[in-house]
C-alpha positions in Angstrom: 92.2 80.9 115.3 94.9 83.2 114.0 98.2 83.3 115.9 98.8 86.8 117.3 102.1 88.3 116.3 104.3 89.0 119.3 104.7 92.6 120.2 107.2 94.0 122.6 106.5 92.7 126.1 103.5 90.7 124.9 103.3 86.9 124.6 101.5 85.2 121.8 99.1 82.2 122.1 100.4 78.8 121.1 99.0 77.0 118.0 95.4 75.8 118.1 96.4 72.1 118.7 98.8 73.1 121.6 96.2 75.5 123.1 93.5 72.8 122.9 95.8 70.3 124.7 96.6 72.9 127.4 92.9 73.5 127.9 92.0 69.8 128.1 94.9 69.1 130.5 93.7 71.9 132.8 90.3 70.2 133.3 89.7 68.3 136.5 87.5 65.9 134.5 89.0 63.0 132.6 88.9 63.3 128.8 89.9 60.7 126.3 89.3 60.1 122.6 89.1 56.8 120.8 89.0 55.8 117.1 86.3 53.5 115.6 88.2 50.5 117.0 88.1 52.0 120.5 91.9 52.5 120.5 92.8 55.4 122.7 94.5 58.3 120.8 94.2 61.1 123.4 94.3 61.0 127.2 94.3 64.1 129.3 95.9 64.9 132.7 92.5 64.6 134.4 92.1 61.0 133.2 95.6 60.3 134.6 94.7 61.7 138.0 91.5 59.8 138.2 92.6 56.4 137.0 96.4 56.4 137.6 97.0 55.5 134.0 99.4 57.7 132.1 99.2 58.6 128.4 102.1 56.2 127.8 100.1 53.4 129.5 97.0 53.7 127.3 98.2 55.2 124.0 97.1 53.0 121.1 95.4 50.4 123.3 91.8 49.5 123.4 90.0 50.4 126.6 88.8 46.8 126.9 92.3 45.3 127.0 92.9 45.1 130.7 93.0 48.9 131.1 89.7 50.3 132.1 87.5 47.2 131.6 84.4 49.1 132.7 81.5 47.4 134.5 78.1 48.9 135.2 76.3 49.1 138.5 75.3 45.4 138.3 78.9 44.2 137.6 78.3 43.5 133.9 81.4 43.8 131.8 80.4 46.6 129.4 83.3 46.0 127.0 81.7 42.6 126.2 78.0 43.5 126.4 76.7 47.1 126.2 79.7 49.4 125.8 78.5 53.1 125.9 81.3 54.1 123.5 80.1 51.5 121.0 76.5 52.7 121.4 77.5 56.3 120.8 79.5 55.5 117.7 76.8 53.1 116.3 73.8 55.4 116.9 75.4 58.8 116.8 73.7 59.6 120.2 75.2 61.3 123.2 75.3 58.8 126.0 75.4 59.4 129.8 76.1 56.6 132.2 77.4 55.7 135.6 80.2 53.1 135.3 83.1 51.7 137.3 86.5 51.7 135.5 89.4 49.6 136.7 92.1 51.9 138.0 95.8 51.3 137.7 96.0 50.5 141.4 93.6 47.6 141.0 90.4 49.0 142.5 87.3 50.5 140.9 85.7 53.8 141.4 82.3 55.2 140.3 82.4 57.7 137.5 79.7 59.6 135.6 80.7 59.6 131.9 79.4 61.6 129.0 80.2 60.3 125.5 79.7 62.0 122.2 80.6 60.8 118.7 83.3 62.6 116.6 82.4 63.3 113.0 84.3 64.4 110.0 83.1 67.2 107.7 80.8 64.8 105.8 79.2 63.6 109.0 80.8 60.2 109.1 81.7 59.1 112.6 85.4 58.8 113.2 85.4 57.9 116.9 84.2 59.2 120.1 85.2 61.5 123.0 84.4 60.5 126.6 84.4 62.9 129.5 84.2 61.3 132.9 84.2 62.6 136.5 85.0 60.7 139.7 81.8 60.7 141.7 83.1 58.8 144.8 82.3 61.8 147.0 78.8 62.0 145.7 78.2 58.3 146.1 79.5 58.4 149.7 77.2 61.4 150.4 74.2 59.5 148.8 74.9 56.5 150.9 75.3 58.6 154.1 72.0 60.5 153.3 70.1 57.2 152.8 71.6 55.7 155.9 70.5 58.9 157.8 67.0 58.5 156.4 66.8 54.9 157.5 68.2 55.8 160.9 65.5 58.5 161.3 62.8 55.9 160.5 63.8 53.9 163.5 62.7 56.8 165.8 59.5 58.0 164.1 56.6 56.1 162.7 56.5 55.1 159.0 53.5 57.3 158.5 55.3 60.3 160.0 58.4 59.7 157.9 56.5 59.1 154.7 54.4 62.2 155.3 57.5 64.4 155.8 59.2 62.9 152.7 56.1 63.5 150.7 56.0 67.1 151.7 59.7 67.5 151.0 59.6 65.9 147.6 56.0 66.9 146.7 55.1 63.5 145.5 53.4 60.3 146.8 55.6 58.1 149.0 53.5 55.0 148.2 54.7 54.3 144.7 57.3 51.6 143.9 60.8 52.9 143.5 64.0 51.8 141.9 66.9 52.0 144.3 70.5 51.0 144.2 71.1 48.6 147.1 73.3 45.7 148.2 71.5 42.4 148.9 72.7 39.8 151.4 71.3 36.3 150.9 72.0 33.8 153.7 70.9 30.2 153.3 71.2 27.2 155.7 73.3 24.3 154.2 71.4 21.0 153.7 68.4 22.2 155.6 65.9 19.9 153.8 67.7 16.7 154.8 68.1 18.0 158.3 64.5 19.0 158.7 63.4 15.5 157.6 65.4 13.7 160.2 65.0 15.6 163.4 62.2 16.7 165.7 60.1 19.7 164.4 61.0 21.7 167.5 64.7 21.3 166.8 64.1 22.5 163.2 62.3 25.6 164.4 65.0 26.2 167.1 67.7 26.1 164.5 65.9 28.6 162.3 65.1 30.9 165.1 68.8 30.9 166.3 70.0 31.6 162.8 67.4 34.4 162.1 68.1 36.0 165.5 71.7 36.3 164.6 71.0 37.7 161.1 68.5 40.3 162.4 70.7 41.5 165.2 73.8 41.8 163.0 71.9 43.4 160.1 70.5 46.1 162.2 73.8 46.9 163.8 75.2 47.4 160.3 72.4 49.8 159.2 70.6 47.1 157.1 67.1 45.8 157.1 65.8 42.2 157.0 63.7 42.2 153.9 62.2 38.8 154.5 62.8 35.3 156.0 62.1 32.6 153.4 62.0 29.1 154.8 65.6 28.5 155.7 67.0 31.6 154.1 67.2 35.3 155.1 67.3 38.3 152.7 68.8 41.5 154.0 69.3 44.8 152.2 71.8 47.6 152.7 72.4 51.0 151.3 76.2 50.6 151.7 78.0 47.6 150.2 80.7 47.9 152.9 78.0 47.5 155.6 76.6 44.4 153.9 80.0 42.7 153.6 80.8 43.6 157.3 77.5 42.2 158.3 78.1 39.0 156.3 81.5 38.5 158.1 79.9 39.2 161.5 77.0 36.8 160.9 79.5 34.0 160.2 81.5 34.9 163.3 78.4 35.1 165.5 77.2 31.7 164.2 80.5 30.2 165.2 79.8 31.3 168.8 76.2 30.1 168.5 77.3 26.7 167.3 79.6 26.3 170.3 76.6 26.7 172.6 74.5 24.4 170.4 76.9 21.6 170.2 77.6 21.8 173.9 74.0 20.9 174.5 73.9 18.2 171.8 72.2 20.2 169.1 73.2 20.4 165.4 75.5 23.3 164.4 74.1 25.9 161.9 76.1 26.0 158.7 75.3 29.0 156.4 76.4 30.2 153.0 76.2 33.9 152.2 76.1 35.6 148.8 76.3 39.4 148.4 75.4 41.4 145.3 74.8 45.1 144.5 72.8 47.0 141.9 69.4 48.5 141.1 66.3 46.8 142.6 62.6 47.6 142.6 61.3 48.2 146.1 57.7 48.5 146.9 54.6 46.9 148.5 53.9 43.4 147.4 50.8 41.4 148.4 47.0 41.2 148.3 44.4 43.5 149.5 44.5 42.2 153.1 48.3 42.3 153.5 51.2 43.9 151.8 54.9 43.7 152.6 57.6 46.2 151.6 60.2 44.1 149.7 62.8 44.2 147.0 62.7 42.3 143.7 64.8 42.0 140.6 67.8 40.3 139.0 70.2 41.6 141.8 68.3 39.5 144.4 68.3 36.4 142.2 72.0 36.8 141.5 72.8 37.1 145.2 70.9 33.8 145.8 72.9 32.2 142.9 76.2 33.4 144.2 75.6 31.9 147.7 75.1 28.4 146.1 78.8 28.2 145.1 80.1 29.2 148.5 81.6 26.6 150.8 79.6 26.2 154.1 80.5 29.0 156.5 81.9 31.3 153.8 81.1 34.6 152.0 81.1 35.2 148.3 80.5 38.6 146.7 79.9 39.8 143.1 82.2 42.2 141.2 79.4 44.8 141.5 79.8 44.6 145.3 83.6 44.4 145.1 83.7 47.5 143.0 82.0 49.4 145.8 84.3 48.4 148.7 86.6 50.8 150.5 89.1 48.0 150.9 88.7 45.7 147.8 92.1 44.1 148.5 90.4 42.1 151.3 88.7 40.0 148.5 90.1 38.2 145.5 88.7 36.7 142.4 87.8 33.0 143.0 85.5 32.0 140.2 83.3 32.9 137.2 79.8 31.5 137.0 77.2 31.3 134.3 73.9 33.2 135.0 70.9 32.5 132.9 70.0 35.6 130.8 73.5 37.1 131.1 75.8 37.1 128.1 79.1 37.0 130.1 80.1 34.9 133.1 79.8 36.6 136.4 83.0 37.2 138.4 82.7 36.0 142.1 85.1 37.2 144.8 86.0 35.6 148.1 88.1 36.8 151.1 91.8 37.1 150.4 92.7 36.1 153.9 90.8 33.9 156.4 88.1 36.0 158.1 87.9 35.8 161.9 85.0 33.5 162.8 84.7 31.8 159.5 83.8 28.1 159.9 
């Protein structure tokens, strides 16, 4: 672009580089550029506003070095596993992904990111440009919409609801779907040994007391009991904040239940709870005579694995859940665990302060 000579009373445009920087800084979206080693060489004002990091904070640093440290919807550290930037530079493809960067204030937010490789005149890839947008408002709207849908289903039959949705979406409502949910897995501590030493009626009484608490609290927090499995309960939530609140209330309610049980000479109920978030497959599972709507997938298995490391009466959550919390400061990193099939250890968080009602 040629610079326009200044006439009387007329201002000229700045140089191309200065004009480009002005344009990029005027965008609401975050824009940053990295070289082949993922070192940040440009960072616009939009990126500063979204993440809190300034250009001075990030210039010359790799985005994996305790700056953004992106995770995906399942909590996987992308810098160590499947970095979209690396993928774009290695394949030459444009990449679109939803990720959760670490902000300067310590929390994470959901962003939609678009990544494109940067090439020289010969076509060689020099680096990449990433454009990202804070989608927190869209995520909250999605959660609210799904919570509204689930609330409506409490007042109309499933057939009516599915019929309306099928007409609205012009597709069958019977097919399996992939949904982004939060899974709560609650398991009774040392149940096998307990069940082998007491009367069967006492065993069933303990389970019924525990399941009653889980069902009542789950429904109050807009969740659904997916299934009862022996001595464990699996609940699903659209909103991770609801799931964590339910987990806390279940432990508090069990404390009150145990006071009544021990007063009558019965054993207390001790439960561990693990919470994890991410994409699951939801659909009908079963034979021709009976089918149950359930969720399956790695997110469920990981929630069960997380609860195993909890102390009795406690709550543990994954980083995928922690990243979705409105008040993440209520939890702190307590451990890393190895999960079969995952390349990197999984970060596990526990309450920063004692939770009312915890045993």
